[in-house]
N, C-alpha and C positions, 0 to 999 in steps of 0.2 A: 474495161476497168481492171486494174491490176489487183493482185491478191492483197497487197498492202492497203489499197483504197477500200476494198471490200471489208477487210478487217476493221478499218477505221470507222466505216459506216455502221458495222455491226456493234462495235463497242459503244458508239454514240447512242444508237437505238436502245441498247441494253441499259445504259446509264439513265436515259430518259424514263424507261420502264420502271427501273428500280426507284427513281425519285418519285414518280407518280404513285407507285405502290406504297411508299413510305408516307406520303401525304395522305393517301386514302386511309391507311390504318391509324395514323395519328388522329384523323378526323373521327374515325369510328370510336377510338378509345376515349376521346374527349367528350363525345356525345352519347355514350352508352355507360351503363353502370356494370362494372365487372364484379360478379358475385363469386367469391372464392372462400374456401374453408368454412362453409356453412355447416352447422351441426344439424343432425336429423331432428325430427319433431320429438318433443319431450312428453312424457306420460305424467302430467300433473305439474302444478306450480313448483312443488318441492324439487323437481328435477332441474329447475332453472337456477337453483342456488349454487353459488360457487363459480369457479373458472372466470372470475371477473377480470376486466382488462387492466392494463398498466399504462399510465400516461406520463410523459416527461413534462414537468412544469417548467416551461421555457424561461419565465421571468426570474424565478428563484435560481435556476441553473446558471443563467447568464450573470446574475449578481454575485453568486458565490464561487463560480468556477467549478462547481460540482455538477454531477448529473442527478438532479432531484426528481425522483419518480413518486407517483401516487398510485397506490393499489386501490382501484375504484370500487370499493365495497358498496358504495351508494348505487351501483348498478345491479345489485341483487334485487329480486322481485319485490321484496319488502323494503328496499331502499337503504339497507345498512348491513354491516358485518354480523349483526345479531341474528340474521336469517340462518346462518350456519349453526349458531348456538341453539336456537329454537328447534331446528330440525333434528339435531343430534340428541337433544334432551328428550324429544318426543319419541324418536326411534329407540332410545335407551329405555324409556318407560315401557314401550311395547315389547322389546326383546328381553329385558331383564325382569320386569315386573308382570308381564303378561297382560297388561291393561291395554286393550285394543280400541281403536276408533270404530264407530258404527254410524249408520244412517241417522239414528235418533240423537246422536251426540250426547248421550247421558254421562259418559265419562268426561270429567272436566279437569283441565289444567289450570292451576292457580299460580300467579306470580306477583311479586312486588317489584316494581321497576320505576325509575324516574327517567329512563332513557327510551331507547327504541325496541328493547326486548319484547315489550308488550305487543307492539305492532307485528313483529316477526312471529311471535307465538300465535297471535290471532290468525294470521295468514296460514301458518302451517296447521293449526288446529282445524281450520275450515276445510283445508284440502285433505286432511287425513282422518276426519271423522270424530273430532273432539270439540267440546265447547270450551270457552276460554273466559277466565275471570282475572281481571287485572286490578291490583291495588296500587295507587300512586299518589304522590303529593298533590295537594289541590292547587299548587301554583305551577304545575306542569303546563307547558305551552298548549294553547288552545288547538293548534294544528294537530298535535298528537292525540288530544282528547277526541277531537272530531273524527279522526281517522279510525281510532279504536271503536268508536260508536258505529261508524259506517261499516266496519268489519263484523259487527254483531257481538263484539266482546262485552261482557258485563264489566262496567267500570265502577270501582269503589274508590272515591276520593277521600283522602285523610289529610290531617294537618301535618306539615313537616315536623319531624321529631327525631330525637336521638334513637339509636338502635336499642337502647336499654328500655325504651318506652314500649309497652305492649301494643300500642296503637300505631307505632311506626309502620310504614307501608309494607316492609318485608314481613314483620311480625303479623300484621293484619292479614296478609295473604296466607301465611301458614295457618292461622286460626280459622280462616274461611275454609281452607281445604279440609281441616280436621272436622269441621261441623257439617260438611256437605253430605247429604243422604240420598239424593235422587239417583246417584250412580256412584262411581268411584272417583274420589277427588284426589288429585296428585299435586303436591307442591313442587314446582319446577326448581326452585332454590338455585338460581343461576350463580350466586356469589360463592356457594360452597360445592355445587355440583361439578364433578370432574369431567362430565361430558362436555363442559364448556371449553376448557383448555385443550382437551383431546381433539376436538373437531378442528381447531386451528393448527395443531401439530400435524394432523393428518391431511389437511387441505390447504389452508392459507399459506403456511410456511413453505411447503413444497411448490406451490404455485409461484410465489415470489422468487424462490431460488431458480426455478426453471425459466421464468420470464426474463430474468436478468443474467441468464447463462451462468449462474453460479457466482457471479461477480457482485456480491452484496457486501459493501464495506461498512454500512451503518443502517440500522433500522430504528425508527423513532415512532412511538405511538403513546397515547395516553393510557391511563389505567382506571377502570371502574371496578368491574368484578376481578380483573386481572387475567381473564381468559385469553384474550388476543395476545397480550404481552407474553404470557406463559407459553402458549403453544408455538407461536412464531419464533420467539427468542430461543427456545429449547431446540427447535429444528435447525435454525440457522447456526447456532453455536456447535451443534453436532457436526454440521457440514463444514463450517468455516473456522471454528475455534476462535482464537483471539484476533483473527483477521477481520472479524465483524464486530462492530461496536453496537451495543444495545442501549438505547437512551429512552428514559421515561419522561414524557412531557406532562407536566402537572399544572392544573389551574390554581389560582390563588385560593387559599382557605383549605386546601387539601393537605393531608399529612404524608403522602407518598414521597414528596421531594425530601423532606427531612428524614424519612425512613432510609432512603438510599444514601443520602449525604452523611447523616449523623447517627443512623441506627435507632432513631426515636420517631415513633408514629405520632406526631404532635405538630400543631400549627399555632403560631403565636396569637392568633385572634381568639383562641379558646382561653388563654390567660387574660387577655385584655377585656374579654366579655363584650366584644363589639360585633359578634357574629349576627349577620342578618338572617341566615337560614340555619336550621339545625343540622343539616347534613354537611354542606360545603358552601362557604361564603363566596359564591360566584354566580355569574349569569349562565355559566356553562352547564348543560345537562348531559348526563350519561357517563362522565368521567370525574375522577376526584373522589376521595373517600377519607375517612378518619378512623378506619378500623382495618385490621388484617383479615383477609379472606383466605380460604383454602386455595383458591385459584391464584391469588397473588403469591402465596408461599411457594407455589410451583414455579413462579417466575423469578423470584428474588435473586437466586444464585446466579442468574444469567445476565442481570442488569448491571451495566458498567457505569452509568451516570444518570443524572436527572437534571432537567431544566425547568425552572419555575417560570410560568407565563401569566401575566396579568390580564384581566378582562379587557382593559384598554388596548393592549397589544393585539389580542385576539380579534377584537372588533375591527381594528384598523386593517389587519392583514386580510380579513375576510373580504372587505371592500376592495382591497388592492388586487387580490386574486380574481375577483369577479370582473373588475375593470380591465386588468392587464392580461388575463389568461382565459377569460370566459368560464371560470370555474366558480359556480355558485354553491358554496360549501357551508356546512353547519359549524357550530361552535367548536366541537372537538377536533375537527379537521384543521380549523384555524389555529388551535393550540399547537398541533403538530407542526404546522408550517412555521410558526414563530420559533419553535424549538430548533428547526433546521437553521434558521438565520443565526441563532445564538450559539449553535454547536459547530457551525461550518468551519471555523478557524482551527478546529481540532483534527481536521481531515486533510489529506493531501489533495491538491487540485486534480480534478478528473475522477475523483472517487464517486462511486454509485451509492446514493443514499435513498432509502425507501421509507415513505410514510403511509399511513392508512388514511384514505379519504373515506371517513366513517359514514357520513350521510349528507343529504342535500340541505341547503339553506331554507328550502320550502317548509321544513319542519320547525323552523326557528324564527318565523316572520314576526310573531307577536312579542317576542322577548329579545333574543340576541340580535336579530336583524333589524329590529326597531331602532336599536342603537347604531348599528352599522350603516343604516341608510343615511345617517346624519354626517358620515365621514365624507370629506371632499373627494371627488372623483380623481383629482390630481395628486392624491396621497403618494408619497415616496417611501421607499423602504427605510431610508434614514430617518423618516418621521415615526417609524414604528418601533425600532429597537436602537 
């Protein structure tokens, strides 16, 4: 056999070996789970809060020509972005006021909330040695009420009322804190407490910036207390300046839209006297307001625009995202998604736009999703906006 023939046989054998090796490893990869970048064990539920994933919403991205990303705050252990707020409020109570948790949980945190903050506070209180007392409107979704009860929180249901009413849920929480005598009672005061926006400035904003490699062209979220909007918008504006657009998504009946557009915190339903609820005339829980909070004031200078979203639009897009993307989201996330569609034409194609995926639809089954279930599975985006 000549040297050329030996070389030919060697090359052939080598090619066969390489091919077989490739097939073997392809099989192994397909039939095994590759575990990478796993974090070490955490010391308590509170250490699971934050560092939430980011996902590209394919349907909205394809429809708009933008890269639409959702910051998955619903992946926090308490199921919402409010975990960050609750944890920072409690840590601030401990560090600045010296009110510590203990095994007997005699020190108690009080809060008034119509959204997810109560659940987040209950979880953090349980983990850090405090008891929890939540005042809320009596028409809050049954899912949230049941979860608060399961977590051992004391639940005080009050009639929906204006903030000037002493029995309004925020005022009720403050009064309960002042009258508590079994230990030290602390009013969390999420609307005015600056621990709210600061936690988003220190964590949520930097995470979004890092996950998108600094290429954040627009950020859209709703406003309840104003904390998420204030913290994230301030961080992104400091990093990107006018290269990032900050947009407030507002449900019907809320005054933030008119505040940003016209400088007046007012909604027309108040003049007409047709309001169904005293706080905000909408099915949406957790965002929308008709008063200025300290946290919102920290956000206002950074907000470039606002988009008004109706209940009907939010209900339809919630079903659309569920059917087309497998994203089962709550009402406030749906508001953000509709705002993306309405604002998309203001951005160049290929821009990166980020919304907050606030919480899961599982907390809204008896109210918001009761309506969304009636939407046809074949709903199209052009049927929404």
